[in-house]
C-alpha positions as CSV (number, residue, x, y, z in Angstrom):
1,M,13.0,-87.1,115.8
2,R,13.4,-83.3,116.1
3,K,16.9,-83.6,114.7
4,R,15.7,-85.5,111.7
5,L,12.9,-82.9,111.2
6,V,15.4,-80.0,111.3
7,T,17.6,-81.9,108.8
8,S,14.7,-82.6,106.5
9,V,13.6,-78.9,106.6
10,A,17.2,-77.9,105.8
11,F,17.3,-80.2,102.8
12,M,13.9,-78.9,101.6
13,M,15.1,-75.3,101.9
14,L,18.3,-76.1,100.1
15,A,16.3,-77.8,97.3
16,I,14.0,-74.7,97.0
17,V,17.0,-72.4,96.8
18,N,18.6,-74.5,94.1
19,M,15.4,-74.7,92.2
20,L,14.9,-70.9,92.3
21,A,18.6,-70.4,91.3
22,A,18.0,-72.8,88.4
23,N,14.9,-70.9,87.3
24,T,16.8,-67.7,87.5
25,Q,19.6,-69.1,85.2
26,V,17.0,-70.2,82.6
27,E,15.1,-66.9,82.8
28,E,18.3,-64.9,82.2
29,A,19.3,-67.0,79.2
30,Q,15.7,-66.8,77.8
31,A,15.8,-63.1,78.2
32,L,19.0,-62.8,76.3
33,A,17.6,-64.9,73.5
34,N,14.5,-62.7,73.4
35,R,16.7,-59.5,73.2
36,L,18.4,-60.9,70.1
37,S,15.1,-62.0,68.6
38,P,11.7,-63.0,70.0
39,R,11.4,-65.6,67.2
40,L,14.7,-67.1,68.4
41,A,13.5,-67.2,72.0
42,Q,10.4,-69.2,70.9
43,K,12.6,-71.8,69.1
44,V,15.1,-72.3,71.9
45,E,14.5,-74.0,75.3
46,F,17.1,-73.6,78.1
47,K,17.5,-76.2,80.9
48,Q,19.7,-76.1,84.0
49,G,22.1,-79.1,84.0
50,K,24.0,-80.7,86.8
51,K,27.0,-78.9,88.2
52,K,30.3,-80.1,86.9
53,I,33.9,-79.1,87.5
54,A,34.0,-77.2,84.2
55,D,31.5,-75.0,82.6
56,Y,29.6,-76.8,79.8
57,F,26.6,-76.9,77.5
58,T,24.8,-79.5,75.5
59,L,23.0,-78.7,72.2
60,S,20.2,-81.1,71.2
61,N,16.6,-81.3,69.9
62,D,13.3,-82.0,71.6
63,G,10.6,-82.1,69.0
64,D,10.4,-78.6,67.4
65,K,12.6,-77.1,70.1
66,V,16.3,-76.6,70.1
67,V,17.4,-77.5,73.7
68,I,20.4,-75.9,75.4
69,T,21.3,-77.6,78.7
70,A,24.1,-76.0,80.7
71,N,25.4,-75.4,84.2
72,N,24.6,-71.7,84.2
73,A,23.3,-68.8,82.1
74,N,26.7,-67.9,80.8
75,S,27.3,-71.4,79.4
76,M,23.7,-71.4,78.1
77,A,24.6,-68.2,76.1
78,V,27.7,-69.9,74.7
79,G,25.5,-72.8,73.6
80,L,23.0,-70.4,72.0
81,N,25.9,-68.8,70.1
82,R,27.0,-72.2,68.9
83,Y,23.6,-72.8,67.5
84,L,23.5,-69.4,65.8
85,K,26.8,-69.8,64.1
86,K,26.8,-73.5,63.2
87,Y,23.2,-73.9,62.2
88,C,21.8,-70.4,61.5
89,H,24.9,-69.0,59.8
90,T,24.5,-65.9,62.0
91,T,27.0,-63.6,63.5
92,V,25.7,-61.4,66.4
93,S,27.2,-57.9,66.2
94,W,28.6,-56.3,69.3
95,Y,26.9,-53.1,68.2
96,A,23.3,-52.6,69.4
97,D,22.2,-50.9,66.2
98,I,22.9,-54.0,64.1
99,A,19.9,-56.3,64.0
100,V,20.4,-60.1,64.3
101,D,19.8,-61.7,60.9
102,L,18.1,-65.1,61.1
103,P,17.0,-67.6,58.5
104,A,13.3,-67.6,57.6
105,V,13.0,-71.1,59.1
106,L,15.1,-71.7,62.2
107,P,16.8,-75.1,61.7
108,S,17.0,-78.1,64.0
109,V,20.3,-79.5,65.4
110,D,21.8,-82.4,63.4
111,E,23.1,-84.3,66.3
112,A,23.5,-83.6,70.0
113,E,26.9,-82.3,71.1
114,T,28.4,-81.5,74.5
115,V,31.1,-78.9,74.8
116,E,33.2,-78.1,77.9
117,A,35.2,-75.0,78.9
118,R,38.9,-75.6,78.7
119,V,39.7,-72.8,81.2
120,P,37.6,-71.4,84.0
121,Q,38.2,-67.7,83.3
122,R,37.5,-65.8,80.2
123,F,38.5,-62.1,80.4
124,F,37.5,-59.2,78.2
125,F,38.3,-55.5,77.8
126,N,41.3,-53.1,78.3
127,Y,41.3,-49.9,80.2
128,C,41.7,-48.2,76.8
129,T,38.5,-49.7,75.4
130,F,36.6,-47.5,77.7
131,G,38.2,-44.5,75.9
132,Y,38.6,-45.6,72.3
133,T,35.2,-47.3,71.9
134,M,32.8,-46.9,74.8
135,P,33.2,-43.5,76.5
136,F,29.8,-42.4,75.2
137,F,27.9,-45.8,75.2
138,D,24.5,-45.6,76.8
139,W,22.6,-48.6,78.3
140,N,21.3,-49.7,74.9
141,D,24.9,-50.0,73.6
142,W,26.1,-51.7,76.8
143,E,23.2,-54.2,76.8
144,R,24.3,-55.6,73.5
145,V,28.0,-55.6,74.4
146,I,27.2,-57.6,77.6
147,D,25.1,-60.0,75.6
148,W,27.9,-60.4,73.1
149,M,30.3,-61.1,75.9
150,A,28.0,-63.8,77.3
151,L,27.5,-65.4,73.9
152,N,31.3,-65.6,73.6
153,G,31.7,-67.0,77.1
154,V,33.2,-64.0,78.8
155,N,32.8,-64.3,82.6
156,M,35.4,-61.9,83.9
157,P,34.9,-58.4,82.3
158,L,36.7,-55.3,83.4
159,A,34.0,-53.1,85.0
160,I,35.4,-49.6,85.6
161,T,32.6,-47.3,84.6
162,G,31.4,-44.8,87.2
163,Q,34.5,-45.0,89.4
164,E,35.0,-41.2,89.2
165,S,31.9,-40.8,91.3
166,V,33.4,-43.0,94.0
167,W,36.6,-41.0,93.9
168,Y,34.6,-37.8,93.9
169,N,33.1,-38.7,97.2
170,V,36.4,-39.9,98.6
171,W,38.3,-36.8,97.7
172,R,35.6,-34.5,98.9
173,S,35.6,-36.3,102.2
174,M,39.3,-35.5,102.5
175,G,38.9,-31.8,102.1
176,M,39.0,-31.1,98.4
177,T,36.5,-28.8,96.8
178,D,34.1,-29.7,94.0
179,E,36.2,-27.7,91.5
180,Q,39.4,-29.3,92.6
181,V,38.1,-32.8,92.3
182,R,36.5,-32.3,88.9
183,G,39.5,-30.4,87.7
184,Y,41.7,-33.4,88.7
185,F,39.8,-35.7,86.4
186,T,40.4,-35.7,82.7
187,G,37.8,-35.4,80.0
188,P,35.6,-38.5,79.4
189,V,37.5,-40.0,76.5
190,Y,40.8,-39.7,78.4
191,L,39.7,-41.3,81.7
192,P,41.4,-44.6,81.0
193,W,44.8,-42.9,81.1
194,H,43.8,-41.0,84.2
195,R,42.8,-44.3,85.8
196,M,46.2,-45.8,84.9
197,S,48.0,-42.9,86.5
198,N,49.3,-41.5,83.2
199,I,47.7,-38.0,83.1
200,D,45.6,-35.7,85.2
201,A,43.3,-32.8,84.2
202,W,43.7,-33.1,80.4
203,C,40.5,-31.8,78.7
204,G,38.8,-31.5,82.0
205,P,37.1,-30.5,84.2
206,L,34.6,-33.4,84.2
207,P,31.0,-32.2,84.2
208,K,28.9,-33.2,87.3
209,E,26.2,-34.6,85.0
210,W,28.8,-37.1,83.6
211,L,29.5,-38.3,87.2
212,D,25.9,-38.8,88.0
213,G,25.0,-40.5,84.7
214,Q,27.8,-43.0,84.9
215,V,26.7,-44.1,88.4
216,V,23.3,-45.1,87.0
217,L,25.0,-46.8,84.0
218,Q,27.4,-48.8,86.1
219,K,24.6,-50.2,88.3
220,Q,22.8,-51.4,85.2
221,I,26.1,-52.9,83.8
222,L,27.0,-54.8,86.9
223,A,23.4,-56.1,87.5
224,R,23.3,-57.6,84.0
225,E,26.9,-59.0,84.1
226,R,26.3,-60.6,87.5
227,A,23.0,-62.0,86.2
228,L,24.8,-63.7,83.4
229,N,27.3,-65.4,85.7
230,M,30.1,-62.9,85.1
231,R,32.5,-61.8,87.9
232,P,33.1,-58.1,87.1
233,V,36.5,-56.7,88.0
234,L,36.1,-53.4,89.8
235,P,39.0,-51.0,90.5
236,A,40.8,-50.4,93.8
237,F,43.3,-47.7,94.9
238,A,46.7,-48.1,93.2
239,G,48.4,-45.0,94.8
240,H,47.5,-42.3,92.2
241,V,46.4,-39.2,94.1
242,P,45.6,-35.5,93.3
243,K,48.3,-33.0,93.6
244,T,46.1,-31.1,96.1
245,L,46.8,-33.8,98.6
246,T,50.4,-32.6,98.9
247,T,49.0,-29.5,100.5
248,L,46.2,-31.1,102.5
249,F,48.6,-33.8,103.8
250,P,52.1,-32.2,103.7
251,K,53.8,-35.0,105.6
252,A,52.5,-37.8,103.3
253,D,55.1,-39.6,101.2
254,I,53.8,-38.4,97.8
255,K,56.1,-38.2,94.8
256,K,55.6,-36.6,91.4
257,L,56.0,-39.1,88.6
258,D,57.8,-38.4,85.4
259,A,55.9,-37.0,82.5
260,W,54.0,-39.5,80.3
261,D,54.3,-39.1,76.5
262,D,55.4,-35.5,76.6
263,F,52.5,-34.1,78.5
264,D,53.4,-30.9,80.3
265,A,53.8,-30.4,84.0
266,P,50.1,-29.5,84.8
267,Y,49.1,-32.9,83.6
268,Q,51.7,-35.0,85.4
269,T,50.5,-37.5,88.1
270,Y,51.4,-38.0,91.8
271,F,51.9,-41.3,93.6
272,L,51.4,-42.1,97.3
273,N,53.8,-44.7,98.8
274,S,51.9,-47.7,99.9
275,E,53.9,-47.8,103.2
276,D,52.5,-44.4,104.2
277,P,49.6,-44.8,106.7
278,L,47.5,-42.5,104.5
279,Y,47.5,-45.2,101.8
280,A,45.5,-47.7,103.8
281,Q,43.1,-45.0,104.8
282,I,42.4,-44.0,101.2
283,Q,42.0,-47.7,100.2
284,R,39.5,-48.2,102.9
285,K,37.5,-45.1,102.0
286,F,37.4,-46.1,98.4
287,L,36.5,-49.7,98.8
288,E,33.8,-49.1,101.3
289,E,32.3,-46.3,99.2
290,Q,32.5,-48.4,96.0
291,T,30.9,-51.4,97.7
292,R,28.1,-49.2,99.1
293,M,27.4,-47.9,95.6
294,F,28.2,-51.0,93.4
295,G,28.7,-54.1,95.6
296,T,31.7,-56.3,95.2
297,D,32.8,-59.5,93.6
298,H,36.1,-59.5,95.6
299,I,38.4,-59.1,92.6
300,Y,40.0,-55.7,92.0
301,G,42.0,-54.3,89.1
302,I,45.1,-52.5,90.5
303,D,47.7,-51.5,88.0
304,L,51.0,-50.0,89.3
305,F,53.2,-47.9,87.1
306,N,51.6,-48.6,83.7
307,E,54.1,-47.0,81.3
308,M,55.4,-45.0,84.3
309,E,58.6,-45.2,86.2
310,P,58.3,-46.3,89.8
311,P,60.2,-44.4,92.4
312,S,62.6,-47.3,92.5
313,Y,63.2,-50.7,90.8
314,D,64.9,-52.0,93.9
315,C,63.6,-55.5,94.6
316,D,63.0,-54.9,98.3
317,Y,61.1,-51.7,97.6
318,I,58.9,-53.4,94.9
319,N,58.2,-56.3,97.2
320,K,57.2,-54.1,100.2
321,L,55.2,-51.8,98.0
322,T,53.2,-54.7,96.5
323,R,52.7,-56.4,99.9
324,H,51.4,-53.3,101.5
325,V,49.0,-52.7,98.6
326,Y,47.6,-56.2,99.1
327,E,47.4,-55.8,102.8
328,S,45.4,-52.6,102.3
329,L,43.0,-54.6,100.2
330,K,42.7,-57.5,102.6
331,A,42.2,-55.2,105.6
332,V,38.9,-54.1,104.0
333,D,37.9,-57.3,102.1
334,K,39.2,-60.6,103.5
335,K,38.3,-62.3,100.2
336,A,40.1,-59.8,98.1
337,E,42.0,-60.8,95.0
338,W,44.2,-58.6,92.8
339,L,44.0,-58.6,89.0
340,Q,47.1,-57.1,87.5
341,M,47.4,-55.9,83.9
342,G,50.6,-57.3,82.6
343,W,51.3,-54.7,79.8
344,F,54.1,-53.1,81.7
345,L,55.9,-56.5,81.9
346,Y,56.1,-56.4,78.1
347,Y,56.4,-52.6,77.5
348,Q,58.9,-52.0,80.2
349,R,60.5,-55.5,80.2
350,N,64.1,-54.1,80.2
351,K,63.5,-52.6,83.6
352,W,61.1,-55.1,85.0
353,T,63.7,-57.8,85.0
354,A,63.1,-61.4,86.2
355,D,64.3,-60.5,89.7
356,V,62.2,-57.3,90.0
357,T,59.1,-59.1,88.6
358,K,59.6,-62.0,91.0
359,S,59.9,-59.6,93.9
360,M,56.5,-58.2,93.0
361,L,54.6,-61.4,92.3
362,T,55.9,-63.3,95.3
363,A,54.9,-60.5,97.7
364,L,51.4,-62.0,97.7
365,P,50.1,-65.4,98.7
366,Q,49.8,-67.8,95.8
367,G,46.4,-67.4,94.1
368,K,45.8,-63.8,95.3
369,M,47.2,-62.0,92.2
370,T,46.1,-63.0,88.7
371,L,48.2,-61.6,85.8
372,L,46.9,-60.7,82.5
373,D,49.6,-61.7,80.0
374,Y,48.5,-58.8,77.8
375,F,50.0,-59.1,74.3
376,C,50.6,-62.7,73.7
377,E,50.3,-62.6,70.0
378,R,53.5,-60.5,70.1
379,M,55.3,-61.7,73.2
380,E,54.3,-64.3,75.8
381,V,55.7,-63.0,79.0
382,W,54.9,-66.2,80.9
383,R,57.7,-67.8,79.0
384,L,60.2,-65.0,80.0
385,R,59.1,-64.9,83.6
386,D,58.9,-68.5,84.7
387,K,55.2,-68.8,84.3
388,F,54.8,-65.9,86.7
389,Y,56.3,-67.8,89.5
390,G,53.1,-69.8,90.2
391,Q,50.6,-67.0,90.3
392,P,47.5,-67.6,88.1
393,Y,47.5,-65.9,84.8
394,I,45.3,-65.4,81.7
395,W,46.6,-65.7,78.1
396,C,45.4,-62.5,76.3
397,Y,45.2,-61.5,72.7
398,L,45.3,-57.7,72.2
399,G,44.6,-57.4,68.5
400,N,43.9,-53.6,68.3
401,F,45.6,-50.4,69.4
402,G,43.9,-47.1,69.6
403,G,40.8,-48.3,67.8
404,N,42.8,-48.1,64.6
405,S,40.5,-49.3,61.8
406,V,42.9,-51.4,59.8
407,M,43.4,-55.1,59.1
408,Q,45.8,-56.4,61.7
409,G,46.3,-59.4,64.0
410,N,48.2,-62.6,63.3
411,V,45.1,-64.6,64.0
412,K,46.2,-68.1,62.9
413,Q,49.6,-67.8,64.6
414,S,47.9,-66.6,67.7
415,G,45.7,-69.6,67.8
416,E,48.7,-71.9,67.5
417,L,50.5,-70.0,70.3
418,L,47.5,-70.3,72.5
419,E,47.2,-74.1,71.8
420,T,50.8,-74.5,72.8
421,A,50.3,-72.4,75.9
422,L,47.4,-74.6,77.0
423,K,49.7,-77.6,76.8
424,E,52.9,-76.1,78.2
425,G,51.8,-73.1,80.3
426,G,51.4,-74.9,83.6
427,N,48.5,-75.5,85.9
428,N,48.4,-71.8,86.8
429,L,47.2,-70.8,83.3
430,K,43.6,-70.2,84.3
431,G,42.1,-68.3,81.5
432,I,41.9,-66.9,78.0
433,G,41.1,-63.3,77.2
434,S,41.2,-60.3,74.9
435,T,42.7,-57.0,75.8
436,L,41.7,-55.1,72.7
437,E,42.0,-51.3,72.9
438,G,39.1,-50.6,70.5
439,F,36.3,-52.6,68.7
440,D,36.6,-51.5,65.1
441,V,33.9,-53.4,63.1
442,Q,35.6,-56.8,62.5
443,Q,34.8,-59.2,65.3
444,F,36.3,-62.4,64.0
445,P,39.8,-62.3,65.5
446,F,38.4,-61.8,69.0
447,E,35.6,-64.3,68.7
448,F,38.2,-66.8,67.3
449,I,40.4,-66.4,70.4
450,L,37.5,-66.7,72.8
451,D,36.2,-69.8,71.0
452,K,39.5,-71.4,72.0
453,A,38.3,-71.5,75.6
454,W,35.8,-74.2,74.6
455,S,36.4,-77.8,73.5
456,Y,35.0,-77.5,70.0
457,G,37.8,-79.5,68.4
458,T,37.4,-77.8,65.1
459,S,40.1,-77.6,62.4
460,D,41.3,-74.4,60.9
461,A,39.3,-75.2,57.7
462,D,36.2,-75.8,59.8
463,V,36.6,-72.4,61.5
464,V,37.2,-70.6,58.2
465,N,34.2,-72.2,56.5
466,M,31.9,-71.4,59.5
467,V,33.0,-67.8,59.5
468,A,32.5,-67.5,55.8
469,D,29.1,-69.0,55.9
470,C,28.0,-66.7,58.7
471,H,29.3,-63.7,56.9
472,A,27.6,-64.7,53.6
473,D,24.4,-65.8,55.4
474,Q,24.7,-69.0,53.4
475,P,27.4,-71.3,52.1
476,D,29.1,-69.4,49.2
477,E,32.2,-70.9,47.7
478,N,33.7,-67.6,46.7
479,V,33.3,-66.2,50.3
480,R,34.8,-69.4,51.6
481,K,37.8,-69.0,49.4
482,A,38.1,-65.3,50.3
483,W,38.2,-66.1,54.0
484,D,40.7,-68.9,53.4
485,V,43.0,-66.3,51.9
486,L,42.3,-63.7,54.7
487,Y,43.0,-66.3,57.4
488,N,46.1,-67.9,56.0
489,R,47.8,-65.1,54.0
490,V,46.5,-61.7,55.1
491,L,45.9,-61.7,58.8
492,T,49.6,-62.5,59.5
493,S,51.1,-59.4,61.3
494,P,50.7,-58.6,65.0
495,S,48.9,-55.4,65.7
496,T,51.0,-52.3,66.2
497,T,50.4,-48.7,67.3
498,F,49.6,-45.6,65.1
499,R,48.2,-47.9,62.5
500,G,46.3,-46.5,59.5
501,T,46.5,-47.0,55.8
502,A,48.7,-44.7,53.7
503,A,45.6,-42.5,53.1
504,N,45.1,-42.0,56.8
505,G,48.7,-41.1,57.7
506,F,50.2,-37.7,58.3
507,P,51.6,-36.3,55.0
508,Y,55.4,-36.4,55.2
509,F,57.6,-35.0,52.5
510,K,58.9,-37.7,50.1
511,K,58.0,-40.5,52.4
512,L,55.0,-42.2,54.0
513,A,54.1,-42.1,57.7
514,K,56.2,-44.7,59.6
515,R,53.3,-47.0,60.3
516,S,51.0,-46.3,57.4
517,R,52.8,-48.8,55.1
518,A,51.0,-51.9,54.0
519,F,51.5,-54.6,56.7
520,A,49.4,-57.3,55.1
521,D,50.2,-59.1,51.9
522,M,48.4,-56.7,49.4
523,K,48.4,-59.3,46.6
524,A,46.7,-61.8,48.8
525,L,44.3,-59.1,50.0
526,N,43.4,-58.1,46.4
527,E,42.7,-61.8,45.7
528,A,40.4,-62.0,48.7
529,W,38.6,-58.8,47.7
530,Q,38.1,-60.0,44.1
531,L,36.6,-63.2,45.5
532,L,34.2,-61.3,47.8
533,L,33.1,-59.2,44.8
534,K,31.9,-62.5,43.2
535,Q,29.4,-63.4,45.9
536,K,25.8,-63.5,44.7
537,S,24.4,-60.9,47.1
538,V,25.1,-59.0,50.3
539,T,22.3,-59.0,52.8
540,V,23.7,-59.3,56.3
541,D,25.9,-56.8,58.2
542,A,28.9,-59.2,58.5
543,A,29.1,-59.3,54.7
544,K,29.0,-55.5,54.5
545,V,31.7,-55.3,57.1
546,D,33.9,-57.7,54.9
547,L,33.5,-55.5,51.9
548,V,34.3,-52.2,53.7
549,W,37.1,-53.8,55.7
550,T,39.0,-55.3,52.8
551,G,38.2,-52.6,50.2
552,R,39.3,-49.6,52.4
553,E,42.5,-51.4,53.3
554,L,43.4,-52.2,49.7
555,L,42.5,-48.8,48.3
556,G,43.9,-46.9,51.4
557,N,47.3,-48.5,50.7
558,L,47.0,-48.0,47.0
559,F,47.0,-44.3,48.0
560,G,50.5,-44.7,49.2
561,Y,51.6,-45.9,45.8
562,E,50.0,-42.9,44.2
563,K,51.6,-40.6,46.7
564,N,55.1,-42.0,46.0
565,E,54.4,-41.6,42.3
566,F,53.4,-38.0,42.9
567,D,56.6,-37.3,44.9
568,S,58.7,-38.8,42.0
569,A,56.9,-36.6,39.5
570,Y,57.6,-33.6,41.8
571,V,61.3,-34.4,41.9
572,A,61.3,-34.6,38.1
573,R,59.2,-31.4,37.9
574,D,56.8,-33.4,35.7
575,T,53.7,-31.4,36.2
576,V,51.6,-33.5,33.9
577,K,52.2,-36.6,35.9
578,M,51.8,-34.6,39.1
579,H,48.3,-33.6,38.0
580,E,47.5,-37.2,37.1
581,K,48.7,-38.6,40.4
582,A,47.0,-35.8,42.4
583,Y,43.8,-36.7,40.7
584,F,44.1,-40.3,41.8
585,M,45.0,-39.3,45.4
586,R,42.0,-37.0,45.6
587,S,39.7,-39.6,43.9
588,L,40.8,-42.3,46.3
589,L,40.1,-40.1,49.4
590,A,36.7,-39.3,48.1
591,D,35.8,-42.9,47.3
592,L,37.2,-44.1,50.6
593,D,35.0,-41.7,52.4
594,M,31.9,-42.9,50.4
595,L,32.8,-46.6,51.0
596,N,33.1,-46.2,54.7
597,A,29.8,-44.3,54.8
598,Q,28.0,-47.5,53.9
599,H,28.5,-48.8,57.4
600,P,27.3,-46.7,60.4
601,F,30.2,-47.6,62.6
602,C,32.7,-46.5,59.9
603,T,31.5,-42.9,60.1
604,V,32.7,-40.1,62.3
605,D,29.0,-39.0,62.4
606,K,28.2,-42.0,64.6
607,W,31.1,-41.3,66.9
608,I,30.2,-37.6,67.4
609,E,26.5,-38.4,67.6
610,Q,27.1,-40.8,70.5
611,A,29.1,-38.1,72.2
612,R,26.6,-35.3,71.8
613,D,23.6,-37.6,72.7
614,L,25.1,-38.3,76.1
615,G,25.1,-34.6,77.0
616,E,22.0,-32.7,78.2
617,A,23.0,-29.0,78.2
618,P,24.2,-27.6,74.8
619,E,27.6,-26.6,76.3
620,V,28.1,-30.1,77.6
621,K,27.2,-31.6,74.2
622,D,29.9,-29.3,72.7
623,Y,32.4,-30.4,75.4
624,Y,31.8,-34.1,74.7
625,E,32.2,-33.5,71.0
626,M,35.5,-31.7,71.5
627,N,36.7,-34.7,73.5
628,A,35.5,-37.1,70.8
629,R,37.2,-35.1,68.0
630,R,40.5,-34.7,69.9
631,L,41.0,-38.3,70.7
632,I,40.9,-39.5,67.1
633,T,43.0,-36.6,65.7
634,T,45.5,-34.7,67.9
635,W,45.1,-36.8,71.1
636,G,47.6,-34.8,73.2
637,G,51.2,-35.0,74.2
638,D,53.1,-36.7,71.4
639,L,50.2,-39.0,70.4
640,N,49.0,-37.2,67.4
641,D,47.3,-39.8,65.1
642,Y,47.6,-42.6,67.7
643,A,43.8,-43.3,67.5
644,I,43.6,-42.6,63.7
645,R,40.4,-43.9,62.1
646,N,39.4,-44.9,58.6
647,Y,36.1,-43.1,59.0
648,S,33.8,-41.4,56.5
649,G,33.7,-37.8,57.4
650,I,37.1,-37.8,59.1
651,I,38.6,-38.8,55.7
652,A,36.8,-36.0,53.8
653,N,37.0,-33.2,56.4
654,Y,40.3,-34.0,58.0
655,Q,42.7,-36.3,56.3
656,A,41.9,-35.1,52.8
657,K,42.4,-31.5,53.9
658,R,45.8,-32.4,55.3
659,W,46.7,-34.0,52.0
660,E,45.4,-31.0,50.1
661,I,47.8,-28.7,52.0
662,Y,50.6,-31.1,50.9
663,I,49.6,-31.2,47.3
664,E,49.1,-27.5,47.0
665,E,52.6,-26.8,48.5
666,A,54.2,-29.2,46.0
667,F,52.5,-27.4,43.0
668,R,53.4,-24.0,44.5
669,S,57.1,-25.1,44.7
670,V,57.2,-26.3,41.1
671,R,55.2,-23.3,39.8
672,T,57.5,-20.7,41.6
673,G,60.8,-22.7,41.2
674,T,61.4,-22.6,44.9
675,E,62.0,-25.2,47.5
676,F,59.2,-27.2,49.2
677,R,58.5,-25.3,52.4
678,D,58.1,-28.4,54.6
679,K,58.4,-26.6,57.9
680,E,55.8,-24.0,57.1
681,R,53.5,-26.7,55.5
682,T,53.8,-28.9,58.6
683,E,53.0,-26.0,60.9
684,A,50.0,-25.1,58.8
685,T,48.8,-28.7,58.9
686,H,49.1,-28.8,62.7
687,Q,47.2,-25.5,63.0
688,F,44.4,-27.0,60.9
689,E,44.4,-30.2,63.0
690,L,44.0,-28.2,66.2
691,A,41.2,-26.1,64.8
692,F,39.4,-29.2,63.6
693,A,39.7,-30.9,67.0
694,D,38.0,-28.0,68.7
695,K,35.1,-27.6,66.2
696,H,31.5,-28.5,66.8
697,G,28.4,-28.6,64.7
698,E,30.4,-29.3,61.5
699,E,28.5,-30.9,58.6
700,F,30.0,-34.0,57.1
701,P,29.4,-35.4,53.6
702,K,26.2,-37.3,53.1
703,Y,25.9,-40.0,50.6
704,P,22.8,-41.8,49.2
705,G,22.5,-45.3,50.4
706,V,23.9,-47.5,47.7
707,E,24.1,-51.3,47.2
708,L,27.5,-52.0,48.7
709,L,28.4,-55.0,46.5
710,S,27.7,-52.8,43.4
711,L,29.7,-49.9,44.8
712,S,32.7,-52.2,45.6
713,R,32.6,-53.7,42.2
714,S,32.6,-50.2,40.7
715,L,35.6,-49.2,42.7
716,A,37.5,-52.3,41.8
717,S,36.8,-51.5,38.1
718,K,37.7,-47.8,38.5
719,Y,41.1,-48.6,40.0
720,A,41.9,-51.9,38.3
721,A,44.8,-50.5,36.2
722,E,46.3,-48.6,39.1
723,L,46.0,-51.7,41.4
724,Q,47.7,-53.9,38.8
725,S,50.5,-51.3,38.3
726,W,51.1,-51.1,42.1
727,L,50.8,-54.8,42.9
728,S,53.2,-55.6,40.1
729,T,55.9,-53.7,42.1
730,L,55.3,-55.8,45.3
731,P,57.1,-59.0,46.1
732,T,54.9,-62.1,46.6
733,K,55.0,-63.2,50.2
734,Q,55.6,-66.8,50.9
């Protein structure tokens, strides 16, 4: 009798726990809906469904309510997003400042549908995203990003905010001073490359208020991600140590790594061999301190030798190094798993051969290291490296380098590659993700890939029409046709680095910057733009994004045509034509600046405002602004223009000034009958760049708020003849 009573009590307790868990899941989903719109939260009812092998949701009606039944809050959020896109024609922005536009009457669901996840893991972020987009995000910004991730099914986000405070405590406990530790860290926007062992100290020292503020922020981030059934990936020790440790521990096996991207000796990094006893000690200190501060989900991002040369490529060395790193993890956390960024297997593939890669991946037990196949739209490494020799991996779409604000990404082809991978990639293909370096404003490519993680079974035409309807806020035939052109004929080139339009590129004598040429089919893009200009009205943010996104790409590359014409006139000493083409160059830069100003996240004001707002003391505000300016201009090392942006303010105050130096030197050369002084002009331009990067408090052009559709139509009319002349010289892509 007593045994039966104990058993009954146990079952009752389990039932209560399950009921409370179910209530929590529903409450979290309901809270997310309320953050998007209280009116939406009143329309939607969430229910906890039965557990299944795969994540799932069911969308249905119950009287006036739209009912979303799912296995957890994350799946409920995906169901909510399905309702918003399919029935409300609504795209939720990943930017907190952009309100969620909803129809006046929230519709019912036509018929019930159940959708299951095709893969258990959905990854998001890149180390670089924390520099190119989010270094100055506050909780308000992060709250929307986390909601956006949940809506798009992300359940494995990279979560590396605040780790410098953990390291601060570790390095101080090992004998370093406050000044030594903060001087070892880079400035805020450069922390991703410090975390990846590429550079130390650049634009440092890191203010103490940054360290303290990021701890508070990370706790908020992790609490919300975990509440929405995400498993955040926190960092662990990968071997990167301060140079000071070579003095504090002179017998430790610490090696100086080669310079990264031409950074000078003071910024080079140091690596501690994992076989050295000190390695395990540091790993323990870090993980115990991090767990005390932030908890753990038992999965850790450890990235060895990202764009760096290891001390040796010997297979035995790599195998032992990897095994010892894992053992140092397991000694602290018996449940530890290792998430490895796979960029180096693409970027350094000639040295990370099949044998070397295999020696690394087989050093761990199966299932204990998950690979991010980082850049699958360009190269699927799983095909080159025997499906990673059985270790689980995640198929990733990168889509953006440096936060470059241009049209890029072979979206349709990427979808086809992913579908093939899901069929042929083996049972160890466990997830789908995006490893974007920066957000930009156009979300579609990333949402498209993350949607592939769910069994929607939609055709390409269905996808295009749904996106068009969401962006137009209603079915609009012209917008549908425009998106058909964009999807099938414009978004066809994989993303590349240093990407800007011709207007954004560094002025080179008699040629365009290497990667500022038009990558997309400009004739097709013009067709899409003209169709977008025919829509009846522009009321929602997604429609505004489309007009800015397409217009600035087309006009920015028209600038390249005008520049080449200017150069031809210079060679011919035709000053009349030079003046004509200089007029169009200047006019395009001014109009591009104004066009970008019509969206808040296409302005340098917003970028700098975020940086300054995060600081408290005036000198810290100035320091943050300096970091923000440098990253998107001079960067450092040989990375000038890597993070180039098509932003209002940066065009007028930076890029236009560089072009003015070029134009003035050409006219001086013709006027005086002397050669073009390219060396002196280049040096003057670089001096201007450095001065701009270190400024603060500069005023940027302000434009009156205008109706964006009217402005775009005006620009199309203004440059119609020039566009026709340019496009007639281009071949038609098949």
